[in-house]
C-alpha positions as CSV (number, residue, x, y, z in Angstrom):
1,X,23.8,28.0,-21.9
2,X,21.5,30.8,-22.1
3,X,18.8,28.5,-23.3
4,X,19.2,26.3,-20.2
5,X,19.0,29.4,-17.9
6,X,16.0,30.7,-19.7
7,X,14.3,27.2,-19.3
8,X,15.3,27.2,-15.5
9,X,13.7,30.4,-15.2
10,X,10.5,29.7,-16.9
11,X,10.2,26.5,-14.7
12,X,10.7,28.5,-11.6
13,X,8.3,31.1,-12.6
14,X,5.6,28.4,-13.3
15,X,6.3,26.6,-9.9
16,X,5.9,29.9,-8.1
17,X,2.8,30.5,-10.0
18,X,1.3,27.1,-9.2
19,X,2.5,27.5,-5.4
20,X,0.3,30.8,-5.2
21,X,-2.7,29.6,-7.2
22,X,-5.8,27.9,-6.1
23,X,-4.4,24.8,-7.6
24,X,-2.0,24.2,-4.8
25,X,-5.1,24.3,-2.5
26,X,-6.9,21.9,-4.6
27,X,-4.0,19.5,-4.5
28,X,-3.7,19.7,-0.8
29,X,-7.5,19.2,-0.5
30,X,-7.4,16.1,-2.8
31,X,-4.5,14.6,-1.1
32,X,-6.3,15.1,2.4
33,X,-9.4,13.4,1.1
34,X,-7.6,10.6,-0.4
35,X,-5.8,10.0,2.8
36,X,-9.1,10.2,4.8
37,X,-10.7,7.8,2.3
38,X,-7.8,5.2,2.7
39,X,-8.0,5.4,6.3
40,X,-11.5,4.6,6.4
41,X,-11.1,1.9,4.1
42,X,-8.8,0.1,6.7
43,X,-6.1,-0.7,4.0
44,X,-3.0,-2.6,4.8
45,X,0.4,-2.1,3.4
46,X,1.9,-4.8,0.9
47,X,4.3,-5.7,3.6
48,X,1.5,-6.5,6.1
49,X,-0.3,-8.4,3.4
50,X,2.7,-10.6,2.6
51,X,3.2,-11.5,6.3
52,X,-0.5,-12.4,6.6
53,X,-0.1,-14.7,3.4
54,X,3.1,-16.4,5.2
55,X,1.0,-16.8,8.4
56,X,-1.7,-18.4,6.6
57,X,0.5,-20.8,4.8
58,X,2.1,-21.9,7.9
59,X,-1.3,-22.4,9.5
60,X,-2.5,-24.5,6.5
61,X,0.6,-26.7,6.7
62,X,-0.1,-27.3,10.6
63,X,-3.7,-28.0,9.7
64,X,-2.8,-30.6,7.2
65,X,-0.3,-32.3,9.5
66,X,-2.9,-32.4,12.2
67,X,-5.4,-33.9,9.7
68,X,-3.0,-36.6,8.7
69,X,-2.2,-37.4,12.2
70,X,-6.0,-37.5,12.9
71,X,-6.6,-40.0,9.8
72,X,-3.6,-42.1,11.0
73,X,-5.3,-42.6,14.4
74,X,-8.5,-43.4,12.9
75,X,-6.9,-46.0,10.6
76,X,-5.3,-47.7,13.6
77,X,-8.1,-47.5,16.0
78,X,-10.8,-48.3,13.3
C-alpha cells in the first residue's frame, strides 16, 4: 500500500507542477490555435459527411430513374 500511496503522491505533484508551468499555457495555446485552424478549414463532422453521402446516393438514384424514363420515352416516340 505504501508504494501505491507514494506513486499517487508523485503523480499528484507532477500534475501540480505541470499545471503551474509554462507547459500548461503552451498546451492551451496549441489547442486554441488548432481550433482556429479547423474552424477556418470549414471542416464537417463525420456524421454530417455521412448524411451528405446518403443524400448524394438518393439523388443519384433519382437521376438514374429519370434518365431511364427519358430513354423509354425517346424509344417510344422515336
